[in-house]
C-alpha positions in Angstrom: 0.0 0.0 0.0 1.2 3.5 -0.8 0.2 7.1 -0.5 -1.3 9.3 2.1 -3.0 7.9 5.2 -5.7 9.4 7.5 -6.9 11.7 4.7 -9.7 14.1 5.1 -10.6 15.8 1.8 -11.1 15.5 -1.9 -8.6 15.1 -4.7 -5.6 17.5 -4.3 -6.6 18.3 -0.7 -3.7 17.6 1.6 -5.6 17.6 4.9 -4.7 14.6 7.1 -4.7 13.5 10.7 -8.1 14.8 11.6 -10.6 12.8 13.7 -12.6 12.1 10.6 -9.4 11.0 8.8 -8.5 8.7 11.6 -12.0 7.0 11.7 -11.9 6.5 7.9 -8.4 5.1 7.9 -9.3 2.6 10.6 -12.3 1.4 8.4 -9.9 1.0 5.5 -7.5 -1.1 7.5 -10.3 -3.3 8.8 -11.2 -4.0 5.1 -7.6 -4.8 4.3 -7.4 -7.3 7.2 -10.7 -8.8 6.1 -9.3 -9.2 2.6 -6.1 -10.9 3.8 -8.1 -13.2 6.1 -10.3 -14.2 3.2 -7.3 -14.9 1.0 -6.0 -17.2 3.8 -9.2 -19.0 4.1 -9.8 -19.5 0.4 -6.3 -20.1 -0.9 -4.2 -20.8 2.2 -1.9 -17.9 1.4 -0.4 -15.9 4.1 -0.2 -12.2 3.2 2.4 -9.7 4.5 2.0 -5.9 4.5 4.2 -3.3 3.0 3.2 0.3 3.7 4.9 3.4 2.2 3.1 6.5 3.4 3.6 10.0 4.8 4.3 10.5 8.4 1.4 11.5 10.7 0.7 11.7 14.4 -1.0 8.3 14.0 2.0 6.3 12.8 1.9 3.9 15.8 -1.8 3.4 15.6 -1.5 2.5 12.0 1.2 -0.1 12.6 -0.6 -1.5 15.6 -3.7 -2.3 13.5 -1.6 -4.7 11.4 0.1 -6.3 14.4 -1.1 -9.8 13.5 0.7 -9.6 10.1 4.3 -9.2 9.1 4.6 -5.5 8.3 7.3 -3.3 6.9 6.5 0.4 7.4 8.0 3.4 5.8 6.9 7.0 6.1 8.1 10.1 4.3 8.1 13.7 5.6 7.8 15.4 2.2 5.6 14.6 -0.7 7.5 12.7 -3.4 4.7 11.7 -5.8 2.6 8.7 -6.5 5.0 6.6 -8.5 7.9 7.1 -6.1 5.9 6.4 -3.0 4.5 3.2 -4.7 8.0 2.1 -5.6 9.1 2.4 -2.0 6.3 0.0 -0.9 7.3 -2.5 -3.6 11.0 -2.4 -2.7 10.5 -3.2 1.0 10.5 -7.0 0.5 12.6 -9.7 -1.1 9.9 -10.5 -3.7 11.3 -13.9 -4.5 9.5 -15.2 -1.4 6.0 -14.3 -2.8 3.6 -15.5 -5.4 1.5 -12.3 -6.1 1.3 -8.7 -5.1 -1.9 -6.6 -4.6 -0.9 -3.0 -5.0 -3.3 -0.4 -3.7 -3.5 3.0 -1.9 -3.6 3.3 1.9 -6.9 5.3 1.8 -8.8 2.5 -0.1 -11.6 0.7 1.7 -12.4 -2.6 0.1 -16.1 -3.5 -0.3 -17.3 -7.0 0.3 -18.0 -7.5 -3.4 -14.2 -7.2 -4.0 -13.2 -9.2 -1.0 -15.5 -12.1 -1.8 -15.0 -12.1 -5.6 -11.2 -11.6 -5.9 -9.5 -14.4 -7.6 -5.7 -14.8 -7.8 -4.6 -14.8 -11.4 -1.2 -16.2 -12.2 -1.0 -15.2 -15.8 -2.0 -11.5 -16.1 -1.4 -8.2 -14.6 -5.0 -7.1 -13.6 -6.2 -3.5 -13.0 -9.4 -2.9 -11.2 -11.1 -1.5 -14.3 -10.8 0.6 -17.4 -11.3 4.3 -16.9 -14.8 5.7 -17.3 -15.9 6.7 -20.8 -16.9 10.2 -19.6 -13.4 11.4 -20.5 -10.7 9.0 -21.7 -11.1 5.3 -21.4 -8.5 4.8 -24.1 -5.9 6.7 -26.0 -4.5 5.6 -29.4 -6.4 2.2 -29.0 -4.6 1.5 -25.7 -6.8 1.3 -22.6 -6.5 4.1 -20.1 -6.9 2.3 -16.8 -8.1 2.8 -13.3 -4.9 2.0 -11.4 -6.3 2.1 -7.8 -6.0 -1.7 -7.4 -3.4 -3.7 -9.4 -2.8 -7.5 -9.1 0.6 -8.6 -10.1 1.5 -12.3 -10.5 5.0 -13.7 -9.9 5.8 -14.1 -13.6 5.6 -10.3 -14.0 7.4 -9.2 -10.8 10.0 -7.6 -13.1 7.6 -4.7 -13.6 8.0 -3.7 -10.0 11.5 -2.3 -10.8 9.7 0.8 -12.2 6.0 1.0 -12.3 3.4 3.7 -13.1 0.4 4.0 -10.9 -1.3 6.5 -13.3 -3.9 5.9 -15.9 -1.2 5.3 -18.5 0.1 2.1 -16.8 -1.1 -0.3 -19.6 0.8 1.7 -22.2 3.7 2.2 -19.8 4.1 -1.6 -19.3 3.9 -2.2 -23.1 6.6 0.4 -23.8 9.0 -0.4 -20.9 8.6 -4.2 -20.5 7.2 -5.5 -23.7 3.9 -6.7 -22.2 1.1 -7.2 -24.7 -2.7 -6.8 -24.5 -2.9 -10.5 -23.7 -0.7 -10.1 -20.6 -3.1 -7.6 -19.0 -6.7 -7.3 -18.1 -9.3 -6.0 -15.6 -10.9 -7.3 -12.5 -14.2 -5.6 -13.6 -15.7 -5.6 -17.0 -17.3 -2.2 -16.4 -16.0 1.3 -16.6 -15.2 3.5 -13.5 -13.3 6.6 -12.7 -10.6 6.1 -10.0 -12.2 8.7 -7.6 -15.2 7.2 -5.8 -16.4 10.7 -5.0 -16.9 11.3 -8.7 -18.0 7.9 -9.9 -19.5 4.8 -8.3 -17.2 1.8 -7.9 -18.6 -1.6 -6.7 -15.2 -2.7 -5.4 -13.9 0.1 -3.1 -14.3 3.6 -1.9 -11.8 6.2 -0.7 -12.1 7.0 3.0 -12.0 10.6 4.1 -14.4 11.8 1.3 -18.0 11.0 0.5 -18.7 8.4 -2.1 -21.2 9.0 -4.9 -24.0 6.6 -5.9 -23.9 8.0 -9.5 -22.5 5.5 -11.9 -21.9 7.3 -15.2 -21.3 4.1 -17.3 -23.9 1.9 -15.6 -25.3 0.4 -18.8 -21.9 -0.1 -20.6 -20.2 -3.4 -20.5 -16.7 -4.0 -21.9 -17.3 -7.3 -23.7 -13.7 -7.6 -24.7 -12.2 -6.3 -21.4 -9.2 -8.5 -21.4 -7.7 -6.7 -24.4 -8.8 -3.2 -25.6 -11.7 -0.8 -25.3 -14.5 -1.6 -27.6 -16.8 1.5 -27.3 -16.5 5.1 -28.1 -15.1 7.3 -25.4 -14.9 11.0 -24.8 -11.6 12.7 -24.6 -10.8 15.5 -22.2 -12.5 18.1 -24.4 -15.7 16.0 -24.5 -15.4 15.2 -28.2 -15.5 11.6 -29.4 -12.3 9.9 -30.2 
């Protein structure tokens, strides 16, 4: 897990460590623990926790919540950006000891639909979904993705040397590691913006901000979601591409 913890605000708001932020973060951690316990019960996998976040007055409370798991904790005093903070969480372990990685943000609360339906895939890098069609679900025939949850199997651990946790990750992995459309896919066959304040997501919500019930692409199904986008999408200027 990576990024800010104990958040209390919308996108670009740097407010943290409030009472509301604390309550929300505890809910998120409870969902992470429930997920790891479910993985243990279904697959007999033990999961360890790697956290790279920013320092707050609640550092000890955060670590204590994961006390029943092996945990490596790193916190930064200055903002260093999404990709760098994500890389720090991936570099905390000797990955040769592991079979898969679930990469997500600290402020993500997993919903039961995700926890109960998640399946370990040993053959593909899986992103939670393709981006919503309201703006830019693909660019130049390459999917623009929602990177909030990424499942990485052992066969692709080489991508952890340098990974993008932005919407361009599909393209990034093709250009930098030679992955193909057949090497990647989605956990959901529906379209969702990453921000659960702006667009509904059945798998998670971001704590510290309200979640919307509005699903902009509710009636749109990506029937070929393991490869590329198959419907028209708007670009940032709201014209069809």
